[in-house]
Structures are given as structure tokens and as C-alpha cells.
C-alpha positions in Angstrom: 16.1 7.6 8.5 18.7 7.2 5.6 22.2 8.0 5.8 23.8 9.7 2.8 20.6 10.8 1.2 22.0 13.4 -0.4 24.1 11.3 -2.3 21.4 9.5 -3.5 19.3 12.6 -5.1 20.9 11.8 -8.5 19.9 8.4 -8.5 16.3 9.0 -7.3 16.0 11.6 -10.1 17.0 8.8 -12.7 14.5 6.2 -11.1 11.4 9.0 -10.8 10.2 8.1 -14.1 8.4 4.5 -14.2 8.9 2.2 -17.0 6.7 -0.4 -18.5 7.5 -4.2 -17.5 7.8 -4.6 -21.3 8.7 -2.6 -24.5 5.5 -1.5 -26.2 5.3 -1.2 -30.2 5.4 2.3 -31.6 2.2 2.3 -32.4 -0.5 1.3 -29.6 -3.8 0.7 -30.1 -5.8 -0.1 -26.8 -7.9 -3.0 -26.3 -11.7 -2.4 -26.5 -14.0 -5.4 -25.6 -17.7 -5.9 -27.4 -19.2 -4.9 -24.3 -19.0 -2.2 -21.6 -15.6 -2.2 -20.0 -16.2 -2.7 -16.0 -13.9 -0.5 -13.7 -11.2 -2.2 -12.1 -12.8 -1.9 -8.8 -16.0 -4.2 -9.7 -16.1 -6.8 -7.2 -15.4 -10.2 -8.3 -17.1 -11.7 -4.9 -20.5 -10.2 -5.9 -21.3 -12.1 -8.9 -20.6 -15.8 -10.4 -18.6 -16.1 -13.8 -20.6 -15.3 -17.0 -17.8 -15.8 -19.4 -18.2 -17.9 -22.4 -14.9 -18.2 -24.0 -14.9 -19.9 -27.2 -12.5 -22.6 -27.7 -9.7 -22.3 -30.1 -7.5 -25.6 -31.3 -4.2 -24.9 -30.8 -2.9 -25.6 -34.4 -5.5 -23.2 -35.9 -4.0 -20.0 -37.1 -5.2 -16.4 -36.2 -4.7 -14.0 -39.4 -2.3 -11.2 -38.8 -1.1 -12.6 -35.5 2.7 -13.4 -34.7 2.7 -15.8 -31.9 5.6 -15.4 -29.2 6.4 -17.7 -26.5 7.2 -16.9 -23.1 8.1 -18.0 -19.6 6.2 -17.9 -16.4 8.5 -16.0 -14.1 6.2 -15.9 -11.0 7.8 -18.5 -8.5 4.3 -18.9 -6.9 2.7 -19.4 -10.4 0.1 -17.2 -11.7 -3.7 -17.2 -12.5 -4.8 -16.4 -15.8 -8.2 -14.6 -16.5 -11.0 -13.9 -18.9 -10.3 -10.2 -19.1 -7.1 -8.1 -19.0 -7.5 -7.1 -15.3 -7.7 -8.1 -11.8 -11.6 -7.8 -11.8 -11.8 -10.5 -14.4 -13.0 -14.2 -13.2 -10.0 -16.5 -13.3 -10.1 -18.8 -16.0 -7.0 -21.2 -14.9 -3.7 -21.3 -13.4 -0.4 -21.8 -14.9 2.8 -22.8 -13.0 6.4 -21.3 -12.4 8.5 -21.9 -15.7 5.6 -23.2 -17.8 6.2 -21.8 -21.4 3.1 -20.0 -23.0 2.3 -18.8 -26.4 1.3 -15.0 -26.6 -0.9 -13.7 -29.2 -1.1 -9.8 -28.3 -1.2 -7.5 -25.6 -3.2 -4.5 -24.2 -3.0 -2.0 -21.3 -5.9 -2.0 -19.3 -7.6 1.1 -17.5 -5.2 1.2 -14.7 -2.1 1.3 -16.8 -1.2 -2.5 -16.2 0.1 -4.5 -19.5 -1.7 -8.0 -20.0 -1.1 -10.6 -22.5 -3.6 -12.8 -24.5 -2.4 -16.1 -24.4 -3.5 -19.6 -25.8 -3.6 -22.4 -23.2 -2.7 -25.8 -24.1 -6.5 -27.1 -24.2 -7.2 -24.2 -27.0 -8.6 -21.9 -25.2 -7.5 -18.1 -24.8 -6.8 -16.3 -21.6 -5.2 -13.1 -20.3 -2.2 -13.0 -18.1 -0.3 -10.1 -16.5 3.1 -9.2 -18.0 4.3 -9.0 -14.3 4.2 -13.1 -14.2 5.3 -13.7 -18.1 9.0 -13.1 -18.9 9.3 -12.4 -22.9 10.5 -9.9 -25.4 7.0 -8.5 -26.5 8.4 -5.6 -28.9 6.9 -7.7 -31.6 3.4 -8.5 -30.2 0.1 -7.0 -31.9 -2.3 -4.8 -29.8 -5.1 -6.9 -29.0 -7.7 -4.7 -31.2 -6.7 -7.0 -33.8 -8.1 -10.2 -31.9 -11.9 -10.2 -31.9 -12.7 -10.6 -28.0 -13.6 -13.6 -26.6 -15.5 -12.9 -23.4 -18.5 -11.2 -21.7 -17.1 -8.6 -18.7 -18.7 -9.3 -15.3 -22.2 -7.6 -15.3 -22.1 -4.3 -12.7 -25.3 -5.2 -10.9 -25.6 -8.9 -9.6 -28.6 -10.8 -10.5 -27.8 -14.6 -9.8 -29.8 -17.2 -8.2 -28.3 -19.5 -5.6 -29.1 -21.4 -2.1 -30.5 -18.8 0.2 -29.2 -17.7 3.6 -31.3 -17.4 6.8 -33.4 -15.1 7.2 -32.1 -11.4 7.4 -29.0 -12.4 5.5 -28.1 -12.5 1.7 -24.3 -12.6 1.9 -21.3 -13.9 3.5 -17.9 -12.5 4.3 -15.3 -14.5 2.4 -11.6 -13.7 3.3 -8.4 -14.7 4.7 -8.8 -12.6 8.2 -11.1 -10.5 9.7 -12.3 -7.3 7.2 -13.0 -3.8 7.7 -16.4 -2.4 8.0 -16.2 1.3 7.3 -18.3 4.4 8.0 -18.6 5.5 4.6 -17.6 3.8 1.0 -14.0 5.2 1.1 -10.6 3.8 2.9 -10.5 7.2 4.5 -13.6 7.0 6.7 -13.2 5.4 10.0 -13.4 1.6 10.9 -16.5 1.0 12.9 -15.6 -2.7 13.3 -13.9 -5.6 12.3 -16.1 -8.5 11.0 -14.8 -12.2 11.1 -14.8 -14.6 8.2 -18.1 -16.6 7.7 -20.0 -13.6 9.2 -23.6 -13.3 7.5 -24.7 -10.2 6.5 -27.6 -8.3 4.4 -26.6 -6.3 1.5 -28.8 -3.5 1.1 -27.1 -1.1 -1.3 -24.0 -0.3 -3.2 -21.9 2.2 -4.7 -22.4 3.1 -8.5 -19.2 1.3 -9.5 -20.2 -1.6 -7.3 -16.6 -1.2 -5.5 -18.4 -0.9 -2.0 -21.3 -2.7 -0.5 -23.5 -1.2 2.5 -24.5 -3.9 4.4 -25.8 -4.9 8.0 -25.2 -7.6 10.2 -27.6 -10.1 11.9 -26.7 -8.3 15.2 -27.7 -4.8 13.7 -24.5 -3.4 13.1 -24.4 -1.5 9.6 -21.8 0.3 7.5 -19.7 0.0 4.1 -17.3 -3.1 3.1 -15.3 -3.6 -0.1 -16.9 -5.7 -2.4 -14.6 -8.4 -2.8 -14.9 -9.7 0.5 -18.3 -10.4 0.3 -20.3 -13.4 -1.6 -24.0 -12.8 -2.5 -26.5 -15.6 -3.1 -29.6 -13.7 -3.9 -32.1 -12.8 -6.8 -32.5 -9.3 -6.4 -30.6 -6.7 -7.9 -28.4 -4.5 -5.6 -29.5 -0.8 -5.3 -27.2 2.2 -5.7 -27.4 3.9 -2.2 -24.6 6.3 -2.7 -25.1 8.2 -5.6 -21.1 8.8 -6.4 -18.0 7.5 -4.7 -17.8 10.5 -2.4 -14.7 11.6 -0.5 -15.0 11.4 3.6 -16.1 14.4 5.1 -13.2 17.0 4.9 -11.0 16.7 8.0 -9.7 19.8 10.1 -6.5 19.4 8.9 -3.2 17.2 8.5 -2.3 15.4 11.7 1.1 15.8 12.4 3.9 13.6 14.2 7.5 13.6 15.3 10.1 11.0 14.8 12.3 9.8 17.5 15.5 7.4 17.7 15.3 4.9 21.4 19.0 5.2 21.6 19.5 9.1 21.5 18.1 12.3 20.5 16.1 13.7 23.7 12.5 13.1 24.3 14.0 9.2 25.3 13.3 7.8 27.5 12.3 10.9 29.4 9.2 12.6 27.5 10.0 16.1 26.8 6.8 18.3 27.7 6.6 19.9 24.2 6.1 16.4 22.7 2.9 16.4 24.2 1.7 19.0 21.6 2.2 16.4 18.7 -0.5 14.1 17.3 2.2 11.2 16.6 5.5 9.9 17.7 7.0 7.2 15.5 9.8 5.4 16.5 11.4 1.9 15.3 10.6 -1.0 17.7 14.4 -2.4 18.2 13.9 -5.5 19.4 16.2 -8.1 17.7 19.0 -10.1 19.7 21.4 -7.6 19.0 19.9 -5.1 21.3 18.0 -7.2 23.6 18.6 -10.6 25.0 14.9 -11.5 25.1 11.7 -9.8 24.0 10.7 -9.2 27.6 14.0 -6.8 27.9 12.9 -4.8 25.1 9.4 -4.3 26.8 10.8 -3.3 29.7 12.5 -0.6 27.7 9.6 0.4 25.9 6.7 0.0 28.1 7.7 3.1 30.2 7.7 5.5 27.0 4.6 4.0 25.5 2.6 4.7 28.7 3.8 8.2 28.9 2.5 8.8 25.4 -0.8 7.2 26.2 -1.2 9.3 29.3 -0.5 12.7 27.2 -2.6 11.6 24.3 -0.1 11.1 22.0 -0.3 8.4 19.5 2.4 6.0 19.0 3.5 4.4 15.4 5.7 1.6 15.6 8.1 0.8 13.0 8.5 -3.0 12.3 11.8 -3.9 10.6 14.7 -6.1 10.5 15.7 -4.4 13.3 12.4 -6.1 15.4 13.5 -9.4 14.4 16.0 -10.9 12.2 19.0 -8.3 12.3 22.6 -9.8 11.6 21.5 -11.7 8.6 23.5 -11.2 5.3 20.1 -9.8 3.9 21.7 -9.0 0.2 22.1 -12.7 0.0 18.8 -13.7 0.9 17.2 -16.1 -1.3 13.3 -16.6 -1.7 13.8 -19.8 0.0 15.5 -17.7 2.9 12.7 -15.3 3.0 10.1 -18.2 3.1 11.5 -19.5 6.3 12.2 -15.5 7.5 8.5 -14.4 7.1 6.4 -16.6 9.1 9.3 -16.3 12.1 8.7 -12.5 11.7 5.1 -12.5 11.7 4.9 -14.6 14.8 7.2 -12.1 16.5 5.1 -9.3 15.6 2.0 -11.2 17.0 3.7 -11.3 20.7 4.5 -7.6 20.3 0.7 -6.9 19.3 -0.7 -9.1 21.9 1.5 -7.2 24.2 0.3 -3.6 23.5 -3.0 -4.2 21.9 -4.6 -0.8 20.9 -2.1 1.1 23.4 -0.1 1.2 20.2 -2.2 3.2 17.8 -0.1 2.3 14.6 2.2 -0.1 13.0 4.4 0.6 10.3 5.3 -2.8 8.5 9.1 -2.7 7.6 10.7 0.6 6.4 11.9 1.5 2.8 11.4 -2.0 1.5 11.8 -1.0 -2.4 15.5 0.2 -1.5 18.1 -1.4 -3.6 19.5 -5.0 -2.9 22.6 -4.0 -1.7 21.2 -0.7 0.2 23.1 0.0 3.3 20.8 2.0 5.0 17.6 -0.1 4.7 16.8 -3.9 3.7 15.4 -4.6 0.3 12.2 -6.9 0.2 11.1 -8.2 -3.4 7.6 -6.6 -3.8 5.9 -10.4 -4.0 7.6 -11.5 -0.8 6.7 -7.9 1.1 2.9 -8.6 0.1 3.0 -12.0 1.7 4.8 -10.4 4.7 2.6 -7.5 4.7 -0.6 -9.4 4.6 0.3 -11.8 7.1 1.6 -9.2 9.5 -1.3 -7.0 9.1 -3.6 -10.1 10.0 -1.8 -11.0 13.0 -1.9 -7.4 14.4 -5.5 -7.2 13.6 -6.2 -9.9 16.0 -4.7 -8.1 18.9 -5.1 -4.4 18.1 -8.0 -4.1 15.9 -8.1 -0.4 16.3 -4.6 0.2 15.5 -3.9 1.8 11.9 -1.8 -0.7 9.6 0.6 1.2 7.3 2.5 -0.1 4.4 6.2 0.7 5.4 7.7 3.8 4.3 8.6 3.7 0.5 11.6 5.5 -0.9 10.7 7.9 -4.0 11.7 6.5 -7.5 9.9 2.9 -7.6 7.2 3.7 -4.8 4.0 3.5 -7.5 5.4 0.4 -9.5 6.4 -1.3 -6.1 2.5 -0.6 -4.9 1.2 -2.1 -7.8 3.4 -5.2 -7.8 2.2 -5.8 -4.1 -1.4 -5.4 -5.3 -0.8 -7.8 -8.1 0.3 -10.5 -5.7 -2.5 -9.8 -3.7 -5.2 -9.8 -6.0 -5.7 -6.4 -6.1 -6.2 -5.7 -2.8 -4.0 -3.9 0.0 -4.6 -4.8 3.8 -3.4 -1.5 5.0 -5.0 1.8 6.4 -2.5 3.9 4.4 0.6 3.9 2.4 3.7 5.5 3.8 6.1 7.3 1.9 9.2 9.2 2.6 9.8 12.2 0.1 12.9 13.7 1.0 14.1 16.5 -1.4 10.4 17.0 -2.7 8.0 20.2 -1.5 5.4 22.2 -2.4 5.3 23.6 -6.2 6.0 26.9 -4.9 8.8 26.0 -2.7 11.8 28.4 -3.3 14.3 26.7 -0.3 16.9 24.8 -1.1 15.2 21.6 0.7 13.3 20.4 -2.4 15.9 20.1 -5.3 13.9 17.2 -7.1 10.8 19.1 -7.4 7.4 19.1 -6.1 5.3 16.2 -4.3 2.5 16.3 -6.8 3.8 13.8 -9.0 4.4 11.4 -6.2 0.9 11.7 -5.0 -0.7 11.2 -8.6 1.2 8.0 -9.3 0.5 6.7 -5.6 -3.2 7.4 -6.6 -3.2 5.6 -9.7 -1.3 2.7 -8.0 -4.0 2.4 -5.2 -6.9 4.4 -5.9 -8.6 5.8 -2.6 -5.9 4.8 -0.4 -4.6 7.5 2.1 -1.1 8.7 2.2 1.0 9.2 5.2 4.5 11.3 4.9 6.1 9.2 7.7 9.5 10.6 7.0 9.7 14.1 5.6 12.4 16.5 6.4 14.9 19.4 5.6 18.1 17.7 4.8 21.3 19.4 3.5 21.8 22.6 5.6 21.4 22.6 9.3 23.3 25.9 10.1 21.4 28.4 11.8 21.3 30.5 8.7 19.2 28.0 7.2 16.5 27.3 10.0 14.5 29.8 8.6 14.5 28.3 5.2 13.8 24.9 6.8 10.6 26.5 8.4 9.5 27.9 5.0 9.9 24.4 3.5 7.4 23.1 6.2 4.9 25.7 6.0 4.5 25.6 2.2 4.3 21.8 2.1 1.8 21.5 4.9 -0.5 24.3 3.3 0.0 22.7 -0.1 -1.5 19.3 1.1 -3.8 20.8 3.6 -7.8 20.4 2.9 -7.0 19.3 -0.9 -8.8 15.8 -1.8 -6.8 15.3 -4.7 -3.8 15.1 -2.6 -4.9 12.6 0.3 -2.2 13.0 2.8 -3.5 12.5 6.4 -0.1 12.4 8.1 3.1 14.2 8.0 5.7 13.1 10.4 8.8 15.5 10.7 12.4 13.9 10.7 13.2 14.5 13.4 12.9 15.9 17.0 16.2 16.6 17.4 19.8 17.2 15.7 21.3 14.4 18.4 19.2 11.6 16.5 21.6 11.7 13.5 24.6 14.4 14.6 26.4 12.8 11.3 23.9 14.4 9.1 22.6 17.8 8.0 19.1 16.9 9.1 17.2 19.7 10.4 15.4 18.5 13.8 13.2 20.9 15.7 16.1 20.8 18.9 19.7 21.0 18.5 21.9 18.7 20.0 22.2 20.7 23.3 18.3 20.6 23.8 17.5 24.0 22.3 14.6 24.9 20.5 15.4 25.8 16.9 13.5 28.8 16.0 11.5 29.4 13.6 11.5 25.9 12.7 10.2 24.6 16.1 7.6 27.2 16.6 6.6 26.6 12.7 6.2 23.0 13.2 3.6 23.4 16.0 1.8 26.1 14.4 1.1 24.1 11.4 0.4 20.9 13.4 -1.8 22.0 15.9 
């Protein structure tokens, strides 16, 4: 929960419109290759490279093109590709601070800007605008330059060394991979399969983004294609006519935010909390709070056991308060983060090993897209957060394979661009089950209360759907902030009811969980936050009743 959130509303409004990372020319002509453009989620692990770039001597001019130079700004270097998108094969790698010559630009189907560059050996390739720092306002659109590649075919038809009988593919990934009941992130996970597991690929979706597989032990399901390498001569048939949504859910799951140190329901569990689907609270275990991790376990264990016995799922928030509290976070350099991340991951691994699947979900960090000097949250640059997220998710899955992994609750304003940069750093993937966001001051389009001054949530959802197609969203903090007087409790109830009904059962608004902030006014008595209970333990009618009406 953020202190002084009302003071940030004006800042949030100014940040809500996403900007391109480069200024584009006034007239934009999209790049169109000579062959059919492949969707962004077409697998790269299913087929071999089929590109045939035409070498171009570095001194050969291109008519109508004004080359510009730029410097590689990614501190870990960057891959260059045969086409303008992460789904094209890697053509090479460039290092940090390399100077490259850019010939043109394009905006691909997902809306990301890519530059056509010329390498030292004369070949042409593409690089993401996120990795190349330059003034691109004078670049020509790439439609003026003949394409030099053949995109990846949608159907694999290659011949390689055959696998043992009953297998035609293998898992190639850094960690274990989800096997799901259907071709969508919202389908239930049925298993976690280890790298090098042999598979038999028996089908695919029309866009080849998901593959239907069976294991040698007979387990079957669906898996993202980028984690699978095939070696077979047969085309893969389409066994799912379209990328269908998962079966409709009975409703949106609900939950309540708690605070470990105050706010009723802690450590003595209030009986009404048994009616919630989730409870969410930070795992505060740093040395400022506890001398050892075992002391922290002794504090949290009875509460987690109590919620387990009630059938209420626990979502732990893992932040700087879990490990590392006390650092000068605004002064953290990339080198400091490189030291901190493996320490944090090791610490989280001990927590996950202790609780296993008794904790149903882990949210990794909280409001990591805050401003660098924000006093209420610790900013993590997206490329570094991507590394923290990937490593932390992997170590959690090792001990808690059934737990949900949530990309930490994001502030509204930069959430979509932040997710895009994370995906770019992870080569298009997100190792999570959902993205958590905090849409304070946003509500349903028809909301007439004072609690949605910044507008409706549909724009937020649309932006995140485009940044991470198919990924479920969790509103891990949502609440009525600004007026906590008894005269406004009915308005707070109306805000919650209209938001819930707007989101419920609508596939285009894939919000799976709403977690109210918070259970009690005692959690943050200095803020005008509408908890379900007053500071003296009294339910706030009709808000209290509305919550459990909407979230049975």
C-alpha cells in the first residue's frame, strides 16, 4: 500500500499515455516483408533457421537511405535478428557500447520499434529500439528498403536425428516448464516438466504458439512452443481450431490485504476472513524486523497454518522487506543489483522450501515500476527486474510447483511499457501465472463515485493485454481511497460492486482475482483508506456486506 497515493494522482495521469522509445517521422509506412508475416508468438524452437540474408558490403550505398549511427545501450549487449521481432532467428550478437549503423526503422505487429542495421561484415539485421540509443527522427521507414529474409514458416517440416521411439521433441529451457490443460495461460497447470524431458508433439494451435504433447509416461497437455525443440520430418497438425479462451470461470476470485504488524486478523484470525478466497500480506523478514529467518518463520507459521485450515489461500509478497531492507535503494548501481539479486533469490529459495505448496501464491516485489526516488516503493530497472523475476520464479517452482507466481503489483502509468521491457529482456517470455497491478483511482466505466477520478480500468487492461497477450491479470491492491467518513461507506460499496460486475465473466477483461485494500482501517490509520472494518473492530456497513456479496 502506498502512502500519499492521492498526491500522486496528477503524476499518474501525466504518465498514463505510453510514449514510443524514439521520435518517429511524421509520415510512417509500416514494413511489409515479401513473404507472409508470422505472428509474434510463433515458436522459434520448433523450426530451424531458414533465412538467407544477402551480404551487403559496408561501403555500398543504398539509394534514398541516410544512415545514422547509434550506440548499444543495453549493459548486457543484445541479439540482432533476421527480422523485426523476437520471433525471428538470431543473426548475431552485439556488445554494450558498440557503435552501429542504422538504415531504417519499422514498427512490428505488437507495436515495438525495430531498427534495420548494417553489421561490420556487411550483413543487414534488426535490433530492438530498446537496445540502441540514437536520434532516429531522420530515419526512413523500412518499406523503402527491400526485405532480405524469409520469415519462419508456421509448420515445421525439418529432418534431424530421430529421438527414441515414442518421442519427437525435447524440452529446452533454463528451468522446469508448465504443462497446461489447454492452450492458454489461464488453463490449469497439470505438471511441471524438467529440461531435457522427451516429448511426443501431436498437435498445435493454428498460430503454432502452443503445442499439444505427451510424455513417455503418458501424461498429456499443452506447452508453449518456445520451450520445445523438435526433430521430426512430419508436419504438425492443427488439433485446436483456434486459440480458444479457457472455460468460463464461475466468478472472479477475491481476497483481502492484511498487514503483519497491525490491522486485526493478525495474528488472531478473524472468523469472517474464512469467507475470503485469498489473504495477501508481505513476508517481512529482513534483519531489521527479525534476527534470523527462523524467527520470522515462528511469527508467520501459525497464521499460515490457520488460513490453510480454513481453506483460505495465502499470497506472500516478496520485497526488499523480505531481504535487503536498510540499503540505500536510490543509490543502487547495476553492479549493486548484480550482487543483490542472487542473494535475494537464495533467501526466497529458503522460504519456498519451508512452506512449499502451503503458500498458494508468491508475488515477486511490489510496485517495482515506481520512480527511482519514490519513498513508498523500491524501483527496479526493468532489465534487472526481469533477471530477478526469472531466477526467483525458478527457485520457487522447485519447492512449490503448484503455487501461483505473480509479477509484482505494478503502479498505473508505466505498467504496459514496463512489462514490454521485461519480456524483451527475457526474449519474449514471462515466467509467471499472472501480472499483478494496483489500479487505485480507476473504476468501472459507469462508476459515479469519487473513488475513480482517473477514469475506467479498461485502458489499463487493454494496454497489458497488448504487452503480454493471454496473460491473466490480478488486481492485487484495489481500494476506495480519498474519503473514509461513514457518509462515504455506501459510495465505497458502490465502487466495489460496479468494478466487480464490470470485470466478471468478460473474456476481453481477463481479471482473475481482486484483492481489496484492506481488511481494517487500523492497517494505515493515517490514510483515508476504506477498510472493511473500522479501527475499533466494527464492520463498515454496507461495504463489509458488499465485499462478501461480490466475492462469495
